[in-house]
C-alpha positions as CSV (number, residue, x, y, z in Angstrom):
1,M,14.5,-9.7,22.9
2,Q,17.5,-11.4,24.3
3,N,19.1,-7.9,24.5
4,G,16.1,-6.5,26.4
5,I,14.6,-4.9,23.2
6,P,11.0,-5.9,22.3
7,L,10.4,-7.2,18.8
8,S,9.2,-4.6,16.2
9,E,6.5,-5.3,13.7
10,E,9.2,-5.7,11.1
11,D,10.7,-8.5,13.2
12,R,7.4,-10.1,14.2
13,I,5.4,-10.3,11.0
14,P,7.9,-12.3,8.8
15,W,8.4,-14.7,11.7
16,L,4.6,-15.3,12.0
17,E,4.4,-15.7,8.3
18,T,7.1,-18.4,8.4
19,L,5.2,-20.2,11.2
20,R,2.0,-19.9,9.1
21,D,3.6,-21.4,6.1
22,A,5.1,-24.3,8.1
23,L,1.7,-24.9,9.8
24,G,-0.1,-24.7,6.5
25,E,2.2,-27.4,5.1
26,S,1.4,-29.7,8.0
27,L,-2.3,-29.1,7.6
28,V,-2.2,-29.8,3.9
29,N,-0.4,-33.1,4.6
30,R,-3.0,-33.9,7.3
31,R,-0.5,-33.8,10.2
32,S,-1.4,-32.5,13.6
33,V,1.0,-29.9,14.9
34,I,1.4,-27.8,18.0
35,V,3.1,-24.4,17.7
36,G,4.2,-22.6,20.8
37,C,4.5,-18.8,20.3
38,S,3.3,-15.6,21.7
39,A,0.7,-14.5,19.1
40,L,-0.3,-11.6,21.5
41,Q,-2.8,-9.8,19.3
42,K,-5.7,-10.7,17.1
43,R,-3.9,-9.7,13.9
44,Y,-1.0,-12.0,14.7
45,R,-3.4,-14.9,15.3
46,E,-5.2,-14.1,12.0
47,I,-1.9,-14.6,10.2
48,L,-1.6,-18.1,11.8
49,R,-5.3,-19.0,11.2
50,C,-4.7,-18.4,7.4
51,A,-2.6,-21.6,7.5
52,D,-6.0,-23.3,7.3
53,P,-6.8,-23.5,3.6
54,N,-10.6,-23.4,4.4
55,Y,-10.3,-20.3,6.7
56,E,-12.4,-17.3,5.9
57,P,-10.6,-14.2,7.4
58,A,-12.2,-12.8,10.5
59,S,-14.6,-15.7,10.8
60,Y,-12.5,-17.3,13.6
61,V,-13.7,-20.7,12.5
62,S,-10.6,-22.6,11.8
63,V,-8.8,-25.9,12.5
64,V,-6.1,-23.7,14.0
65,K,-6.8,-23.3,17.7
66,F,-5.3,-21.0,20.3
67,V,-4.6,-21.8,23.9
68,L,-3.7,-19.2,26.4
69,L,-1.7,-20.5,29.3
70,D,-3.2,-18.0,31.8
71,A,-1.3,-16.8,34.9
72,E,-0.9,-13.6,36.9
73,A,1.9,-11.3,36.0
74,D,3.8,-12.0,39.3
75,V,3.7,-15.8,38.6
76,L,5.0,-15.2,35.0
77,A,7.8,-12.9,36.3
78,A,8.9,-15.4,38.9
79,R,9.1,-18.1,36.3
80,L,11.0,-15.9,33.8
81,E,13.5,-14.9,36.5
82,K,14.1,-18.5,37.5
83,R,14.5,-19.7,33.9
84,A,16.8,-16.8,33.0
85,A,19.0,-17.5,36.1
86,E,19.2,-21.1,34.9
87,G,20.1,-20.0,31.3
88,K,16.9,-21.5,30.0
89,H,15.1,-18.5,28.6
90,F,16.1,-15.9,26.1
91,M,13.8,-13.1,27.2
92,P,14.7,-11.0,30.3
93,S,11.9,-10.5,32.8
94,S,12.2,-6.7,32.1
95,L,10.2,-7.3,28.9
96,L,7.3,-9.0,30.6
97,R,5.3,-5.9,31.2
98,S,5.6,-4.8,27.5
99,Q,4.5,-8.3,26.4
100,L,1.5,-8.3,28.7
101,E,0.5,-4.8,27.5
102,L,0.5,-6.1,23.9
103,L,-1.8,-9.1,24.9
104,R,-5.3,-8.6,23.5
105,I,-7.9,-11.3,23.8
106,D,-11.2,-11.0,22.0
107,D,-14.0,-13.2,23.3
108,S,-15.3,-13.7,19.7
109,E,-12.1,-15.6,18.9
110,E,-13.0,-18.4,21.4
111,I,-9.4,-18.7,22.6
112,L,-9.1,-21.6,25.0
113,K,-7.8,-20.5,28.4
114,V,-6.0,-22.9,30.8
115,D,-4.6,-22.2,34.2
116,A,-0.9,-22.1,33.8
117,T,-0.3,-22.8,37.5
118,L,-1.6,-26.4,37.1
119,S,0.8,-29.2,36.8
120,P,2.2,-29.8,33.3
121,Q,0.3,-33.1,33.1
122,V,-3.0,-31.5,34.1
123,I,-2.4,-28.7,31.6
124,V,-1.9,-31.2,28.7
125,E,-5.0,-33.2,29.7
126,T,-7.1,-30.0,30.0
127,I,-5.9,-28.8,26.6
128,Q,-6.6,-32.2,25.0
129,A,-10.2,-32.2,26.5
130,L,-10.8,-28.6,25.3
131,I,-9.6,-29.3,21.8
132,I,-11.7,-32.4,21.4
133,K,-14.7,-30.5,22.8
134,T,-14.3,-27.6,20.3
135,E,-13.7,-29.7,17.2
136,S,-16.5,-29.4,14.7
137,P,-17.5,-32.2,12.3
138,S,-15.8,-30.3,9.5
139,D,-12.6,-30.1,11.5
140,L,-12.6,-33.9,11.8
141,K,-12.9,-34.3,8.0
142,Q,-9.7,-32.4,7.4
């Protein structure tokens, strides 16, 4: 991606499986963890949900939760360009369009959406409130 070439499935799947394994280890050891990644499609999120030892594929009922930091493409492009100019982001803004075209959100997955234009503190507080609200009693026993 740093060279302006989108990841292929051959690149992406092993990376997601590595994240899944690390996430699964944390869950087995009853440690909370936050993973930041662009799991743009349902099948990618399914790989990560499988870190939950109690997850039944395609049920979308999992202790693994997903949050979409939602913003318009022009906002994302401006942020990418600024970060790239500061040497703080690996992906050139030229790849943003292809990434947004890959993004697929299915309402059945109950992905939590948060306005990415809010302040970082408000984003964190909103995510915390949403996670607490969506936890089921079985999640709390984990």
